[in-house]
N, C-alpha and C positions, 0 to 999 in steps of 0.2 A: 833622670830619676823623677818620679812624680812628686808633686808638691804635697806638703802636709797640711795645706790650707783647704778649707771647705769652700762651698759655693759663695759664702759671704766674705771670703778672704780671711776669716778668723782661723786660728790654729785649731785643729781637731783635738777633741779630748781623747785621752788614751783609752777611755771606756767605749768609744764608738767602735762597735765590732759586731760581727755576726758569726754564727756557727758555720763551720765547713766540714764537720765530721759527725757521723751518727754511729754508735753513741759517742758523746764527747768523753774525754778523760775527765776525772774529777776537777782538775784545774781549768778545764774548758779550752778547747782548741779553737782559735778564732782568727779571722782575717779582718782587716780594716775595710770599711765601706764609707762612701760619701753619704752623709745623712743631713736632713733638714730638721731644725727644731720644731717640735709640735706647737700648735696654737691652743688657745683656750677652747676653741671649737672641737679640736681633736680629743681633748680630755672630756668635754661634755658628751661627745659621741660615745666614747669609751664607757663612761659611767651610765649613759642611757642604755647601752647594751647589757651591762651588768644588772641594772635595776629592773630590766624586763624579766629577770629570773625570780619567780616567787621563792625558790629555794636559795636562801643566803645572799640574794642580790643586795639587799639593804645593809648587810653586814660587811660586805666587801667594797662596794662601789665608792664610798667616800674616801677610801684609803688607796685607791688606784688612780694613776693619771698617765696620760701619754707623754713621752719625752722627746722622741725623734723618730724619723722614718726616712727611708729612701723616697725619692720623688715617685708619685703614683704613675705607673706606666700609662701611655696614651691608649685610647680605644683603638683596637685593630680592625681589620676589614671584616671580621666576623662579628663585631659588636661586643667582643670581650676584651681581655687584656692579656699580654704576655707577662706573667707574674712570677715565673720560676726564680727563686732566690730572693724575692722581695722581702725586705727586713724592716721590722718596726720594733721599737723599744718602749717599754712601759716601766713605771715605778710602782711598787707596792710596799706598804709599811705593815709588817706583821703585827697583828693585834692580839691581845690576851685571849680573845675568844677563838683564835685560829690555832692555838697550840695543843699539843697532846699532853699526856700525863707526865712526860719528862720535861716539859717546858719548851719544846721545839716545835716548829711549824708542822702541823698535822699533815700526814700524807694525803688525806682526802682534801684538805684545804689547798694543798699545793696542786693537786690534780684539777681542782675546780678553777684555780687561777690559770693553769695551762689551757683548759677548755675555753675559758672566757677570753683570755688574751689572744689566743690564736683565732678564736671565733670572731673577735673584734677586727683582727687583721683581715680575715676573709671579707667581712662586711664593708670594710673601707675600700675594697677593690672592685666591688660589684658595679655593674652599669644598669641602665634602665632596661636593657634587654638581656642581660647576662648575670645570673645569680646562681652559681653552682652549689652554694652552701646547702647543707642538710643536717639532719640529726647525727650525732656522734655514733660511730660503730666501734671505735677503739680509742683508748687513751693509754699508751704504754709508758709507765713511769720508772725512773731510776732515781734513787736518793743517795746523796753523798755526805752531807753535813747538816747538823741541826741549825735552825734559825730561830732564836728566842724572840719573844715579843719585843717590839721596837726595832727589829732589824729592817734596814732599808734594802729592799731587793731590786735588782736590775733584772727585768724580765724581757728577754730577747726572743722574738718570734721570727721564723724564717719560713716562707711558703715554699714547699717542695712541688706541689701540684695543685692546680685549681682549674677544674673544667670537667666536662662530661658529668659523670655521676659521682666520681670519687675526688675528694680534695684532701690533701695532707699538709701538715705544717709541723715544724719542730720548735721546741721552746727550751730555753736554758735560763735558769734562775741563779744569779750570783749575788753575794753580798756586795753592796754598792762600792764601798771604799777599797776593800781588799781584793775583790774579784773572786773570792772563794766560791766554788760551785756548791750550790745547795741541792739542786735536783734538776732533772731534765725530763722532757716528755715528748712523745710523738702522738699527734692528734689526727685521726682520720674520720672524715664525715662521708655520708652517702646520701645522695638525692635520688629518691625513688622516681622512676620514670612515670610520666602521666599515663593513666589508663587509656587504652584504646577503646573506641566505640565497639559495642558488641556486634558480631556478625550475625547472619541469619541463624547459625547454629549455636551462637552464644559462646563459641570456643575462644575467640580472641580475648574477650574480657576475662575469662576464667584463667587463661595462661598469664596475663598481665598481673592479675591479683596475687599470683603465687610468688612474684619476684620479691 
């Protein structure tokens, strides 16, 4: 039977988990994974990514931090990484300016967190020669329970695919102590291919521009 101790020999927390179903049940269907505690540099990187966004970055970044993640996969023979299933966990504290008229986490605020936390996970995996990330083309959300201001959220991201033009990641937000599912999301990004040089008839460039 596998040990319940992590890489450091310490007992794993019961919260150390990752999604294994889409969509999850409201209580969240999870499996345990080996995780490494985040460093201050991981949180600094996370906040840097959030602060790059003129829209709401400064409203969210101070209240989000990295918690733990699986070891980053090594660079493969193609210069990228084999990242399917790679999991990272973040913490977010719901602020009064994030809530809706009923006092719970606003759906748009939750979607923004899904966008930025999964996007941060994508960015942590890129290499000098491999960066499949691109703008969002879909963020599909499901909402289960309200999260009032002051709620400590556990934000778990799982990479489903990262490579080529499309990248996808799942995200589940739970109340930290109880594990109550707040919402979940699926984030898909698309990296537009580089434009080809125009041929003598100008057709190649015209076709590429339509993609």
